[in-house]
Phi, psi and omega in degrees: 000145182231157176270002180290144178292159174278119173287124189232133174247112175269121185249118183249136178230133172292147173247180186299329179303322178297314183286345176277349181291142169296149183309321182294342182259003180284329182309311179299329177291319177298317178298319178294324177295320176296321177297318177303311182296322177295319179292323175301313181300329182271357182293130176291124180097004178235118178249113181284127179268321180183171179229162181210123180252124184259020188287344180283333185238004178222114181237135180112175182300147177242105175265357180181199180303137352282146180275170180281312175210162187227150172231121176260128185213162167257131182242143180294333180182179183294332181297319180288330175293319177298319178297319178299314179296324182293345179300333177297339179275335187252337176282128188253148170238097187063236181267001182249146173287155182299338180293350172296332187248342182225158167236163179221143170227143180247135172249129182234143177197212177236158178297134174269116182268145177256114184278143178271348187264011179245128179276150181286000000 
């Protein structure tokens, strides 16, 4: 066991429900997505390292790789990763939870360090 944080990649994918929305109804989903990201940033035990949006080169539903967007973070443990994933259940878009429009999968591991004392 180590005290090192879990390097975590949260992978989010739009599903067909998102693409079935009329253009005028996409705004509330975007606002809810911003709320999700703000809540992630505020989670105790989760430090966001960076984000990556793949929407310029990936269009359409994401049921797996490639995902729509990613959040790379260090997590204190699996419980906070579970809490991060669970935000799709509690962030609302009108009467529906955000998971109506997105799915999330988390990949957890350890930081891969690049050593300076090894020659190429």
